[in-house]
N, C-alpha and C positions, 0 to 999 in steps of 0.2 A: 732850613725848615724849623717851624716853631714847635718846641717840645712842651709847651705849657699844657698843663692838665686841668681839667675841670672835675671837681669832686662835689658830690651832692651827699649831704648829711642824711643819714637814716631818719632823722627828725622830720626832714622835708617829706619823705615818703610817708611817714606816719601822719603828717598834716594832710597830705593829699587824700590818704585813705580815709582819715576821720571826716573831713569835710565832704567828700564824695558819698560816704555812708549816710551822714546825717541829711544830705540833700536827697536822698532816695525816698520816694513815697512809700509808706508802709513802715518806715523806721521811726520809732518813738524816740530813741536815744541809744547811747553807748553804755554798757554796763561794765562794772569792775569785774574782772575775771574772778572765779572762785579761788580762794587761796588755801594753801596748805603750809605746814610748818616749813618746808623746804623751798617753797616758791612764793614769790611776791607777785601780785597781780600787775599786769602792765597798766600804766597810766592811761586814763580816759578810754579804757576798753580796746585799745589798739597796741599791738606789738609788732615790731619790724625787726627781722634779722636779715642782714646783708651777707650773702655768700658770694664773694668776688663781685661780679656785676649783676648778680641776681637778687631779687627780693623775695623773702618769705613773710607773709603778713597774716596775722591772727587777729580776728575781731571778736568782741563779745557784745552782742547786740540785744537790744529791747525792741521787740516788734509790736505793731498794732494787732489787736486781737482778730481783726477782720482779714488778715493776710494768710496766704499759703506760704508756710515757712520754707518749704523746699523751692518754691518759685521765687520768693523774695531773696533767698541765699543766692540763687543763680544769677539774678539781676545785680545784686551787690557785687558779686565776683566779677562779672563782666564789666560793670562800670568802673570798678577800682583798677582792674588790669589796664584798661583803656586810658584811664586818666593818668596813672603812673607812667605808662610808657610814653604817652603824648607830652605831658608836662615835664617829666624829669628824664625821659630817655632811658629809663631803667626797665629791663625785662623782669616781669613777675614769674617766679617759678611756682609759687603756690600761694593760695588764699584759703584760709580756714575761717569759716563763719560759724560761731557757737552762739545759738539763741539762749540767753540766759533768763529772759522774762518776756512776758507779753502783757500789755496794757491797753486800755481803751485809748484810742487817739484822742488828743485835745481837740 
């Protein structure tokens, strides 16, 4: 029996989450997380924490002003969970979407 292991970097999960979020209509971009003295902001507005085989994803999003933020947040969560599971085969334990700004869509 082959005991070879496949490992997927948290950076891959981060890229999937970032690209999926940016491809979602109503998203203007990703924002830097607010910072404090004790915490650094995640790069590119996405942070991924792996707990065993589960991913916890935190997003900091800039949305278009014409969007319902609760509805947009639900869409983003559904799309990311599906993309991460389909592409990387990793189950998503939680996705936190924090809207940091709204802007007029270009």
